[in-house]
N, CA, C and O atoms as a printed pandas DataFrame, in Angstrom:
     atom_number atom_name residue_name chain_id  residue_number  x_coord  y_coord  z_coord
0              1         N          MET        A               1   -2.002   23.014    6.308
1              2        CA          MET        A               1   -1.662   22.486    7.607
2              3         C          MET        A               1   -2.537   21.278    7.945
3              4         O          MET        A               1   -2.035   20.258    8.417
4              5         N          ILE        A               2   -3.836   21.392    7.703
5              6        CA          ILE        A               2   -4.734   20.258    7.957
6              7         C          ILE        A               2   -4.393   19.125    7.011
7              8         O          ILE        A               2   -4.435   17.957    7.397
8              9         N          GLY        A               3   -4.053   19.464    5.761
9             10        CA          GLY        A               3   -3.660   18.439    4.798
10            11         C          GLY        A               3   -2.415   17.694    5.263
11            12         O          GLY        A               3   -2.308   16.481    5.080
12            13         N          ASP        A               4   -1.480   18.414    5.859
13            14        CA          ASP        A               4   -0.267   17.774    6.383
14            15         C          ASP        A               4   -0.607   16.816    7.522
15            16         O          ASP        A               4   -0.024   15.736    7.626
16            17         N          PHE        A               5   -1.544   17.211    8.367
17            18        CA          PHE        A               5   -1.955   16.366    9.487
18            19         C          PHE        A               5   -2.592   15.072    8.969
19            20         O          PHE        A               5   -2.275   13.984    9.450
20            21         N          PHE        A               6   -3.493   15.196    7.984
21            22        CA          PHE        A               6   -4.129   14.004    7.424
22            23         C          PHE        A               6   -3.112   13.134    6.687
23            24         O          PHE        A               6   -3.208   11.907    6.722
24            25         N          SER        A               7   -2.146   13.753    6.025
25            26        CA          SER        A               7   -1.094   12.986    5.371
26            27         C          SER        A               7   -0.279   12.203    6.393
27            28         O          SER        A               7    0.058   11.041    6.163
28            29         N          TRP        A               8    0.038   12.833    7.515
29            30        CA          TRP        A               8    0.792   12.160    8.575
30            31         C          TRP        A               8   -0.003   10.986    9.146
31            32         O          TRP        A               8    0.530    9.888    9.303
32            33         N          LEU        A               9   -1.285   11.225    9.456
33            34        CA          LEU        A               9   -2.119   10.136    9.972
34            35         C          LEU        A               9   -2.205    8.990    8.970
35            36         O          LEU        A               9   -2.116    7.818    9.337
36            37         N          PHE        A              10   -2.377    9.343    7.717
37            38        CA          PHE        A              10   -2.482    8.346    6.665
38            39         C          PHE        A              10   -1.183    7.546    6.563
39            40         O          PHE        A              10   -1.211    6.329    6.380
40            41         N          ALA        A              11   -0.056    8.227    6.682
41            42        CA          ALA        A              11    1.234    7.535    6.637
42            43         C          ALA        A              11    1.372    6.557    7.789
43            44         O          ALA        A              11    1.828    5.430    7.597
44            45         N          VAL        A              12    0.984    6.973    8.975
45            46        CA          VAL        A              12    1.127    6.130   10.164
46            47         C          VAL        A              12    0.202    4.921   10.120
47            48         O          VAL        A              12    0.617    3.809   10.445
48            49         N          PHE        A              13   -1.049    5.133    9.720
49            50        CA          PHE        A              13   -2.040    4.062    9.791
50            51         C          PHE        A              13   -2.219    3.267    8.500
51            52         O          PHE        A              13   -2.816    2.191    8.520
52            53         N          VAL        A              14   -1.711    3.782    7.374
53            54        CA          VAL        A              14   -1.933    3.084    6.104
54            55         C          VAL        A              14   -0.624    2.799    5.364
55            56         O          VAL        A              14   -0.310    1.640    5.092
56            57         N          VAL        A              15    0.130    3.828    5.040
57            58        CA          VAL        A              15    1.298    3.643    4.178
58            59         C          VAL        A              15    2.380    2.794    4.851
59            60         O          VAL        A              15    2.902    1.866    4.233
60            61         N          ASP        A              16    2.720    3.092    6.091
61            62        CA          ASP        A              16    3.750    2.300    6.781
62            63         C          ASP        A              16    3.336    0.836    6.935
63            64         O          ASP        A              16    4.149   -0.054    6.685
64            65         N          PRO        A              17    2.100    0.565    7.336
65            66        CA          PRO        A              17    1.692   -0.841    7.425
66            67         C          PRO        A              17    1.635   -1.569    6.079
67            68         O          PRO        A              17    1.736   -2.795    6.039
68            69         N          ILE        A              18    1.477   -0.837    4.986
69            70        CA          ILE        A              18    1.482   -1.485    3.677
70            71         C          ILE        A              18    2.811   -2.205    3.474
71            72         O          ILE        A              18    2.840   -3.367    3.068
72            73         N          GLY        A              19    3.895   -1.518    3.755
73            74        CA          GLY        A              19    5.216   -2.123    3.583
74            75         C          GLY        A              19    5.382   -3.371    4.422
75            76         O          GLY        A              19    5.903   -4.381    3.949
76            77         N          ALA        A              20    4.940   -3.304    5.665
77            78        CA          ALA        A              20    5.064   -4.461    6.558
78            79         C          ALA        A              20    4.211   -5.632    6.067
79            80         O          ALA        A              20    4.668   -6.775    6.057
80            81         N          GLU        A              21    2.968   -5.346    5.658
81            82        CA          GLU        A              21    2.085   -6.429    5.205
82            83         C          GLU        A              21    2.584   -7.050    3.910
83            84         O          GLU        A              21    2.592   -8.273    3.767
84            85         N          VAL        A              22    2.998   -6.220    2.976
85            86        CA          VAL        A              22    3.468   -6.743    1.700
86            87         C          VAL        A              22    4.708   -7.608    1.923
87            88         O          VAL        A              22    4.805   -8.701    1.365
88            89         N          ALA        A              23    5.649   -7.132    2.728
89            90        CA          ALA        A              23    6.854   -7.918    2.998
90            91         C          ALA        A              23    6.506   -9.243    3.672
91            92         O          ALA        A              23    7.062  -10.284    3.322
92            93         N          LEU        A              24    5.597   -9.207    4.627
93            94        CA          LEU        A              24    5.196  -10.422    5.329
94            95         C          LEU        A              24    4.519  -11.413    4.379
95            96         O          LEU        A              24    4.843  -12.601    4.368
96            97         N          ARG        A              25    3.578  -10.906    3.584
97            98        CA          ARG        A              25    2.856  -11.797    2.665
98            99         C          ARG        A              25    3.773  -12.392    1.611
99           100         O          ARG        A              25    3.629  -13.560    1.251
100          101         N          LEU        A              26    4.715  -11.598    1.112
101          102        CA          LEU        A              26    5.651  -12.123    0.126
102          103         C          LEU        A              26    6.577  -13.158    0.754
103          104         O          LEU        A              26    6.930  -14.154    0.121
104          105         N          ASP        A              27    6.967  -12.916    2.003
105          106        CA          ASP        A              27    7.818  -13.871    2.707
106          107         C          ASP        A              27    7.069  -15.180    2.959
107          108         O          ASP        A              27    7.612  -16.263    2.744
108          109         N          GLU        A              28    5.823  -15.074    3.415
109          110        CA          GLU        A              28    5.011  -16.269    3.673
110          111         C          GLU        A              28    4.760  -17.068    2.396
111          112         O          GLU        A              28    4.712  -18.298    2.420
112          113         N          ALA        A              29    4.602  -16.352    1.284
113          114        CA          ALA        A              29    4.333  -17.016    0.010
114          115         C          ALA        A              29    5.616  -17.486   -0.675
115          116         O          ALA        A              29    5.578  -18.082   -1.751
116          117         N          LYS        A              30    6.746  -17.207   -0.036
117          118        CA          LYS        A              30    8.056  -17.574   -0.598
118          119         C          LYS        A              30    8.193  -17.032   -2.028
119          120         O          LYS        A              30    8.508  -17.757   -2.972
120          121         N          ALA        A              31    7.941  -15.728   -2.137
121          122        CA          ALA        A              31    8.004  -15.060   -3.437
122          123         C          ALA        A              31    9.431  -15.066   -3.975
123          124         O          ALA        A              31   10.390  -15.074   -3.204
124          125         N          PRO        A              32    9.568  -15.063   -5.282
125          126        CA          PRO        A              32   10.904  -14.997   -5.883
126          127         C          PRO        A              32   11.630  -13.716   -5.469
127          128         O          PRO        A              32   10.997  -12.694   -5.205
128          129         N          VAL        A              33   12.943  -13.779   -5.416
129          130        CA          VAL        A              33   13.771  -12.645   -5.003
130          131         C          VAL        A              33   13.511  -11.433   -5.897
131          132         O          VAL        A              33   13.510  -10.300   -5.416
132          133         N          ALA        A              34   13.296  -11.658   -7.170
133          134        CA          ALA        A              34   13.056  -10.546   -8.099
134          135         C          ALA        A              34   11.816   -9.756   -7.709
135          136         O          ALA        A              34   11.806   -8.531   -7.827
136          137         N          VAL        A              35   10.781  -10.428   -7.250
137          138        CA          VAL        A              35    9.546   -9.746   -6.838
138          139         C          VAL        A              35    9.786   -8.990   -5.539
139          140         O          VAL        A              35    9.366   -7.841   -5.404
140          141         N          VAL        A              36   10.453   -9.620   -4.589
141          142        CA          VAL        A              36   10.712   -8.987   -3.292
142          143         C          VAL        A              36   11.563   -7.738   -3.462
143          144         O          VAL        A              36   11.351   -6.748   -2.762
144          145         N          SER        A              37   12.520   -7.770   -4.380
145          146        CA          SER        A              37   13.406   -6.618   -4.574
146          147         C          SER        A              37   12.667   -5.405   -5.137
147          148         O          SER        A              37   13.158   -4.282   -5.021
148          149         N          GLN        A              38   11.513   -5.608   -5.736
149          150        CA          GLN        A              38   10.739   -4.493   -6.292
150          151         C          GLN        A              38    9.881   -3.787   -5.243
151          152         O          GLN        A              38    9.323   -2.725   -5.520
152          153         N          VAL        A              39    9.768   -4.354   -4.058
153          154        CA          VAL        A              39    8.882   -3.797   -3.028
154          155         C          VAL        A              39    9.243   -2.354   -2.697
155          156         O          VAL        A              39    8.358   -1.500   -2.637
156          157         N          ASN        A              40   10.523   -2.064   -2.482
157          158        CA          ASN        A              40   10.917   -0.704   -2.110
158          159         C          ASN        A              40   10.571    0.303   -3.198
159          160         O          ASN        A              40   10.066    1.386   -2.902
160          161         N          ASP        A              41   10.840   -0.046   -4.464
161          162        CA          ASP        A              41   10.511    0.861   -5.567
162          163         C          ASP        A              41    9.011    1.114   -5.623
163          164         O          ASP        A              41    8.568    2.249   -5.798
164          165         N          CYS        A              42    8.244    0.057   -5.473
165          166        CA          CYS        A              42    6.790    0.172   -5.508
166          167         C          CYS        A              42    6.283    1.057   -4.377
167          168         O          CYS        A              42    5.481    1.964   -4.598
168          169         N          LEU        A              43    6.756    0.788   -3.166
169          170        CA          LEU        A              43    6.264    1.533   -2.005
170          171         C          LEU        A              43    6.677    2.997   -2.048
171          172         O          LEU        A              43    5.941    3.863   -1.573
172          173         N          GLN        A              44    7.848    3.282   -2.614
173          174        CA          GLN        A              44    8.263    4.682   -2.725
174          175         C          GLN        A              44    7.320    5.449   -3.640
175          176         O          GLN        A              44    6.843    6.526   -3.282
176          177         N          THR        A              45    7.052    4.905   -4.810
177          178        CA          THR        A              45    6.215    5.628   -5.768
178          179         C          THR        A              45    4.752    5.636   -5.339
179          180         O          THR        A              45    4.096    6.677   -5.377
180          181         N          THR        A              46    4.240    4.475   -4.930
181          182        CA          THR        A              46    2.841    4.401   -4.519
182          183         C          THR        A              46    2.615    5.151   -3.212
183          184         O          THR        A              46    1.611    5.847   -3.062
184          185         N          GLY        A              47    3.537    5.015   -2.271
185          186        CA          GLY        A              47    3.401    5.696   -0.981
186          187         C          GLY        A              47    3.336    7.201   -1.136
187          188         O          GLY        A              47    2.495    7.855   -0.519
188          189         N          SER        A              48    4.215    7.756   -1.954
189          190        CA          SER        A              48    4.195    9.206   -2.140
190          191         C          SER        A              48    2.924    9.653   -2.853
191          192         O          SER        A              48    2.386   10.717   -2.547
192          193         N          ALA        A              49    2.440    8.853   -3.800
193          194        CA          ALA        A              49    1.193    9.198   -4.491
194          195         C          ALA        A              49    0.012    9.150   -3.520
195          196         O          ALA        A              49   -0.856   10.022   -3.557
196          197         N          LEU        A              50   -0.025    8.135   -2.653
197          198        CA          LEU        A              50   -1.110    8.036   -1.666
198          199         C          LEU        A              50   -1.062    9.192   -0.671
199          200         O          LEU        A              50   -2.100    9.732   -0.289
200          201         N          LEU        A              51    0.146    9.571   -0.253
201          202        CA          LEU        A              51    0.276   10.690    0.683
202          203         C          LEU        A              51   -0.153   12.007    0.043
203          204         O          LEU        A              51   -0.788   12.838    0.693
204          205         N          ASP        A              52    0.190   12.197   -1.228
205          206        CA          ASP        A              52   -0.261   13.401   -1.936
206          207         C          ASP        A              52   -1.779   13.443   -1.993
207          208         O          ASP        A              52   -2.391   14.484   -1.752
208          209         N          TRP        A              53   -2.384   12.302   -2.314
209          210        CA          TRP        A              53   -3.836   12.209   -2.410
210          211         C          TRP        A              53   -4.472   12.476   -1.048
211          212         O          TRP        A              53   -5.475   13.184   -0.953
212          213         N          ALA        A              54   -3.890   11.910   -0.004
213          214        CA          ALA        A              54   -4.418   12.116    1.351
214          215         C          ALA        A              54   -4.341   13.587    1.760
215          216         O          ALA        A              54   -5.242   14.102    2.422
216          217         N          GLY        A              55   -3.264   14.256    1.364
217          218        CA          GLY        A              55   -3.120   15.675    1.687
218          219         C          GLY        A              55   -4.109   16.560    0.950
219          220         O          GLY        A              55   -4.477   17.628    1.440
220          221         N          LYS        A              56   -4.537   16.123   -0.218
221          222        CA          LYS        A              56   -5.464   16.908   -1.029
222          223         C          LYS        A              56   -6.929   16.585   -0.747
223          224         O          LYS        A              56   -7.800   17.434   -0.934
224          225         N          ASP        A              57   -7.199   15.361   -0.300
225          226        CA          ASP        A              57   -8.580   14.929   -0.092
226          227         C          ASP        A              57   -8.710   14.278    1.285
227          228         O          ASP        A              57   -8.549   13.067    1.435
228          229         N          ALA        A              58   -9.003   15.107    2.280
229          230        CA          ALA        A              58   -9.070   14.642    3.668
230          231         C          ALA        A              58  -10.155   13.577    3.853
231          232         O          ALA        A              58   -9.962   12.626    4.610
232          233         N          TRP        A              59  -11.283   13.728    3.176
233          234        CA          TRP        A              59  -12.366   12.751    3.317
234          235         C          TRP        A              59  -11.924   11.375    2.815
235          236         O          TRP        A              59  -12.220   10.354    3.435
236          237         N          TRP        A              60  -11.211   11.362    1.684
237          238        CA          TRP        A              60  -10.704   10.099    1.164
238          239         C          TRP        A              60   -9.715    9.484    2.153
239          240         O          TRP        A              60   -9.747    8.279    2.403
240          241         N          ALA        A              61   -8.840   10.313    2.712
241          242        CA          ALA        A              61   -7.840    9.820    3.659
242          243         C          ALA        A              61   -8.494    9.213    4.890
243          244         O          ALA        A              61   -8.106    8.130    5.329
244          245         N          VAL        A              62   -9.476    9.896    5.449
245          246        CA          VAL        A              62  -10.170    9.384    6.635
246          247         C          VAL        A              62  -10.939    8.111    6.297
247          248         O          VAL        A              62  -10.858    7.123    7.027
248          249         N          GLY        A              63  -11.673    8.131    5.208
249          250        CA          GLY        A              63  -12.452    6.955    4.811
250          251         C          GLY        A              63  -11.573    5.750    4.522
251          252         O          GLY        A              63  -11.899    4.632    4.922
252          253         N          THR        A              64  -10.468    5.967    3.836
253          254        CA          THR        A              64   -9.564    4.872    3.519
254          255         C          THR        A              64   -8.896    4.340    4.778
255          256         O          THR        A              64   -8.744    3.128    4.934
256          257         N          THR        A              65   -8.495    5.232    5.678
257          258        CA          THR        A              65   -7.878    4.812    6.937
258          259         C          THR        A              65   -8.844    3.958    7.744
259          260         O          THR        A              65   -8.457    2.922    8.285
260          261         N          ILE        A              66  -10.087    4.381    7.827
261          262        CA          ILE        A              66  -11.100    3.605    8.558
262          263         C          ILE        A              66  -11.324    2.261    7.879
263          264         O          ILE        A              66  -11.412    1.234    8.553
264          265         N          SER        A              67  -11.416    2.256    6.558
265          266        CA          SER        A              67  -11.630    1.003    5.818
266          267         C          SER        A              67  -10.474    0.034    6.011
267          268         O          SER        A              67  -10.686   -1.174    6.120
268          269         N          VAL        A              68   -9.259    0.553    6.053
269          270        CA          VAL        A              68   -8.093   -0.307    6.247
270          271         C          VAL        A              68   -8.042   -0.834    7.676
271          272         O          VAL        A              68   -7.798   -2.022    7.887
272          273         N          THR        A              69   -8.269    0.031    8.655
273          274        CA          THR        A              69   -8.170   -0.402   10.052
274          275         C          THR        A              69   -9.297   -1.358   10.441
275          276         O          THR        A              69   -9.124   -2.166   11.353
276          277         N          THR        A              70  -10.437   -1.282    9.774
277          278        CA          THR        A              70  -11.537   -2.202   10.071
278          279         C          THR        A              70  -11.495   -3.452    9.203
279          280         O          THR        A              70  -12.309   -4.358    9.380
280          281         N          GLY        A              71  -10.557   -3.510    8.270
281          282        CA          GLY        A              71  -10.401   -4.692    7.442
282          283         C          GLY        A              71  -11.275   -4.732    6.201
283          284         O          GLY        A              71  -11.316   -5.753    5.515
284          285         N          GLN        A              72  -11.973   -3.649    5.899
285          286        CA          GLN        A              72  -12.808   -3.627    4.695
286          287         C          GLN        A              72  -11.966   -3.568    3.426
287          288         O          GLN        A              72  -12.381   -4.058    2.376
288          289         N          ILE        A              73  -10.785   -2.968    3.526
289          290        CA          ILE        A              73   -9.844   -2.880    2.410
290          291         C          ILE        A              73   -8.523   -3.447    2.893
291          292         O          ILE        A              73   -8.035   -3.076    3.960
292          293         N          GLY        A              74   -7.951   -4.334    2.118
293          294        CA          GLY        A              74   -6.626   -4.849    2.439
294          295         C          GLY        A              74   -5.573   -3.837    2.031
295          296         O          GLY        A              74   -5.735   -3.133    1.035
296          297         N          LEU        A              75   -4.505   -3.762    2.789
297          298        CA          LEU        A              75   -3.455   -2.803    2.471
298          299         C          LEU        A              75   -2.869   -3.029    1.086
299          300         O          LEU        A              75   -2.550   -2.076    0.376
300          301         N          ALA        A              76   -2.728   -4.295    0.705
301          302        CA          ALA        A              76   -2.157   -4.594   -0.601
302          303         C          ALA        A              76   -3.055   -4.108   -1.738
303          304         O          ALA        A              76   -2.578   -3.896   -2.853
304          305         N          GLU        A              77   -4.341   -3.931   -1.470
305          306        CA          GLU        A              77   -5.264   -3.438   -2.497
306          307         C          GLU        A              77   -4.971   -1.990   -2.881
307          308         O          GLU        A              77   -5.409   -1.531   -3.936
308          309         N          LEU        A              78   -4.243   -1.277   -2.046
309          310        CA          LEU        A              78   -3.918    0.112   -2.348
310          311         C          LEU        A              78   -2.724    0.243   -3.285
311          312         O          LEU        A              78   -2.419    1.340   -3.753
312          313         N          LEU        A              79   -2.047   -0.869   -3.559
313          314        CA          LEU        A              79   -0.933   -0.823   -4.506
314          315         C          LEU        A              79   -1.481   -0.556   -5.901
315          316         O          LEU        A              79   -2.533   -1.072   -6.280
316          317         N          ASP        A              80   -0.763    0.246   -6.648
317          318        CA          ASP        A              80   -1.178    0.615   -7.994
318          319         C          ASP        A              80   -0.651   -0.413   -8.984
319          320         O          ASP        A              80    0.525   -0.381   -9.347
320          321         N          ALA        A              81   -1.507   -1.319   -9.421
321          322        CA          ALA        A              81   -1.094   -2.370  -10.355
322          323         C          ALA        A              81   -0.656   -1.795  -11.700
323          324         O          ALA        A              81    0.084   -2.451  -12.433
324          325         N          ALA        A              82   -1.099   -0.580  -12.040
325          326        CA          ALA        A              82   -0.702    0.051  -13.295
326          327         C          ALA        A              82    0.708    0.643  -13.206
327          328         O          ALA        A              82    1.327    0.927  -14.232
328          329         N          ASN        A              83    1.214    0.829  -11.990
329          330        CA          ASN        A              83    2.556    1.346  -11.786
330          331         C          ASN        A              83    3.547    0.243  -12.149
331          332         O          ASN        A              83    3.469   -0.853  -11.592
332          333         N          PRO        A              84    4.476    0.506  -13.070
333          334        CA          PRO        A              84    5.421   -0.542  -13.471
334          335         C          PRO        A              84    6.209   -1.127  -12.298
335          336         O          PRO        A              84    6.571   -2.304  -12.324
336          337         N          ALA        A              85    6.475   -0.324  -11.279
337          338        CA          ALA        A              85    7.216   -0.815  -10.115
338          339         C          ALA        A              85    6.361   -1.739   -9.249
339          340         O          ALA        A              85    6.894   -2.543   -8.484
340          341         N          CYS        A              86    5.041   -1.627   -9.367
341          342        CA          CYS        A              86    4.138   -2.416   -8.519
342          343         C          CYS        A              86    3.431   -3.543   -9.251
343          344         O          CYS        A              86    2.851   -4.421   -8.612
344          345         N          GLY        A              87    3.466   -3.537  -10.547
345          346        CA          GLY        A              87    2.705   -4.509  -11.327
346          347         C          GLY        A              87    2.976   -5.946  -10.946
347          348         O          GLY        A              87    2.041   -6.713  -10.716
348          349         N          ALA        A              88    4.242   -6.327  -10.875
349          350        CA          ALA        A              88    4.579   -7.717  -10.555
350          351         C          ALA        A              88    4.156   -8.065   -9.139
351          352         O          ALA        A              88    3.672   -9.169   -8.887
352          353         N          ILE        A              89    4.333   -7.135   -8.216
353          354        CA          ILE        A              89    3.970   -7.396   -6.815
354          355         C          ILE        A              89    2.464   -7.540   -6.679
355          356         O          ILE        A              89    1.984   -8.477   -6.040
356          357         N          ALA        A              90    1.714   -6.618   -7.274
357          358        CA          ALA        A              90    0.253   -6.682   -7.196
358          359         C          ALA        A              90   -0.264   -7.969   -7.821
359          360         O          ALA        A              90   -1.154   -8.615   -7.268
360          361         N          THR        A              91    0.288   -8.344   -8.966
361          362        CA          THR        A              91   -0.124   -9.580   -9.628
362          363         C          THR        A              91    0.202  -10.787   -8.761
363          364         O          THR        A              91   -0.624  -11.688   -8.619
364          365         N          TYR        A              92    1.392  -10.815   -8.182
365          366        CA          TYR        A              92    1.801  -11.938   -7.358
366          367         C          TYR        A              92    0.929  -12.048   -6.108
367          368         O          TYR        A              92    0.510  -13.144   -5.737
368          369         N          LEU        A              93    0.655  -10.909   -5.458
369          370        CA          LEU        A              93   -0.184  -10.927   -4.250
370          371         C          LEU        A              93   -1.599  -11.350   -4.569
371          372         O          LEU        A              93   -2.216  -12.086   -3.798
372          373         N          THR        A              94   -2.125  -10.895   -5.698
373          374        CA          THR        A              94   -3.478  -11.275   -6.094
374          375         C          THR        A              94   -3.546  -12.772   -6.379
375          376         O          THR        A              94   -4.486  -13.449   -5.961
376          377         N          ALA        A              95   -2.550  -13.280   -7.088
377          378        CA          ALA        A              95   -2.524  -14.705   -7.407
378          379         C          ALA        A              95   -2.374  -15.550   -6.162
379          380         O          ALA        A              95   -3.013  -16.595   -6.047
380          381         N          SER        A              96   -1.536  -15.117   -5.219
381          382        CA          SER        A              96   -1.340  -15.904   -4.000
382          383         C          SER        A              96   -2.559  -15.820   -3.094
383          384         O          SER        A              96   -2.809  -16.749   -2.325
384          385         N          ALA        A              97   -3.323  -14.736   -3.161
385          386        CA          ALA        A              97   -4.538  -14.610   -2.351
386          387         C          ALA        A              97   -5.636  -15.513   -2.897
387          388         O          ALA        A              97   -6.485  -15.986   -2.140
388          389         N          ASP        A              98   -5.626  -15.755   -4.195
389          390        CA          ASP        A              98   -6.639  -16.603   -4.808
390          391         C          ASP        A              98   -6.414  -18.082   -4.529
391          392         O          ASP        A              98   -7.336  -18.890   -4.635
392          393         N          ASN        A              99   -5.186  -18.428   -4.173
393          394        CA          ASN        A              99   -4.861  -19.848   -3.919
394          395         C          ASN        A              99   -5.175  -20.261   -2.521
395          396         O          ASN        A              99   -4.960  -21.416   -2.156
């Protein structure tokens, strides 16, 4: 039950804003359509993995939520670059952040 509560908080404060930030950053960077179309696949797989982790490790969920809300960690940094659905997006966001 407590794990469900932390998962819900994590979804509201971290996972949902990830989608909004990634879409905004890709739009601002005028990313290719192929990269933008992968966002939903990436967020589905990464989002569910993050929620599972948050439900199992409340301390990680709280610490990550605080780090994200205070700006210590960017939401896009939580994307799993090793995930085939997220690899192109993570690479593109990293490259556009460096420019």
